[in-house]
C-alpha positions as CSV (number, residue, x, y, z in Angstrom):
1,M,9.7,-34.7,14.2
2,M,10.1,-32.9,10.9
3,S,6.5,-33.3,10.0
4,M,5.6,-31.6,13.3
5,Q,7.8,-28.6,12.4
6,I,6.2,-28.4,9.0
7,N,2.8,-28.6,10.5
8,A,3.8,-25.9,13.0
9,Y,5.0,-23.7,10.1
10,A,1.8,-24.3,8.1
11,N,-0.4,-23.5,11.1
12,A,1.5,-20.3,11.9
13,I,1.2,-19.2,8.3
14,G,-2.5,-20.1,8.2
15,N,-3.0,-18.2,11.5
16,T,-1.2,-15.1,10.1
17,I,-3.3,-15.2,6.9
18,R,-6.5,-15.5,8.9
19,Q,-5.5,-12.6,11.2
20,E,-4.5,-10.4,8.2
21,S,-7.8,-11.1,6.5
22,K,-9.8,-10.0,9.6
23,S,-8.0,-6.7,10.3
24,V,-5.4,-5.5,7.9
25,P,-4.2,-2.4,9.8
26,A,-3.9,-4.4,13.1
27,A,-1.8,-7.2,11.4
28,E,0.8,-4.7,10.1
29,G,4.3,-6.1,10.7
30,Q,3.3,-9.6,11.8
31,F,4.3,-11.2,8.5
32,G,7.7,-9.7,8.7
33,A,8.1,-10.9,12.3
34,L,7.0,-14.4,11.3
35,I,9.5,-14.6,8.5
36,Q,12.3,-13.3,10.8
37,Q,11.4,-15.9,13.3
38,Y,11.7,-18.7,10.7
39,V,15.0,-17.3,9.5
40,E,16.3,-17.3,13.0
41,Q,15.1,-20.9,13.6
42,T,16.8,-22.0,10.4
43,N,20.0,-20.3,11.4
44,T,19.9,-22.0,14.8
45,Q,19.4,-25.4,13.2
46,E,22.3,-24.7,10.9
47,K,24.5,-23.9,13.9
48,V,23.4,-27.0,15.7
49,A,24.2,-29.1,12.6
50,G,27.6,-27.5,12.2
51,K,28.4,-28.1,15.8
52,A,27.3,-31.7,15.6
53,S,29.4,-32.4,12.5
54,V,32.5,-30.8,14.0
55,E,32.0,-32.9,17.2
56,L,31.7,-36.0,15.1
57,A,34.7,-35.1,13.0
58,T,36.9,-34.4,16.1
59,G,35.8,-37.5,17.9
60,K,34.0,-35.7,20.7
61,S,30.8,-37.5,19.6
62,H,30.3,-41.0,18.3
63,N,26.6,-40.7,17.5
64,V,26.4,-40.6,13.8
65,S,22.6,-40.9,13.6
66,E,22.0,-37.8,15.7
67,T,24.6,-35.9,13.6
68,I,22.9,-36.9,10.3
69,L,19.5,-36.1,11.8
70,A,20.7,-32.6,12.8
71,L,22.1,-32.1,9.3
72,Q,18.8,-33.2,7.6
73,K,16.7,-31.0,9.9
74,A,18.9,-28.0,8.9
75,N,18.7,-28.9,5.3
76,L,15.0,-29.3,5.3
77,S,14.5,-26.0,7.2
78,F,16.8,-24.2,4.7
79,Q,14.9,-25.7,1.7
80,L,11.6,-24.6,3.2
81,M,12.9,-21.0,3.7
82,L,14.3,-21.0,0.2
83,S,11.0,-22.1,-1.2
84,V,9.1,-19.4,0.8
85,R,11.6,-16.8,-0.4
86,N,11.2,-17.9,-4.0
87,K,7.4,-17.7,-3.8
88,L,7.5,-14.3,-2.3
89,V,9.9,-13.0,-5.0
90,D,7.6,-14.5,-7.7
91,A,4.6,-12.8,-6.1
92,Y,6.4,-9.5,-6.0
93,R,7.4,-9.8,-9.6
94,E,3.8,-10.7,-10.5
95,V,2.5,-7.6,-8.7
96,M,5.1,-5.4,-10.4
97,R,4.0,-6.7,-13.8
98,M,0.4,-5.6,-13.2
99,Q,-0.7,-2.7,-15.3
100,V,-2.6,0.0,-13.5
């Protein structure tokens, strides 16, 4: 399941890059929308994981494996977004260091 999400992220990023390389003016704002979509998905997964852990702790749910799976999905999604953010910040810093 997680590899499917990672593949979906990779495909979406690849599609965005291909679209931007074809027509830069037409692709304006798509990258920001893509990042916003991933942040919202990560937030949703964090909420689902939080809800699952609360239900397990209060005794409403007895399915430990689903709770752990939800927590791992949220963790992986957050780590992916953090890595993307770090790469974007590094790229920004590199561009700012360029001498014109």
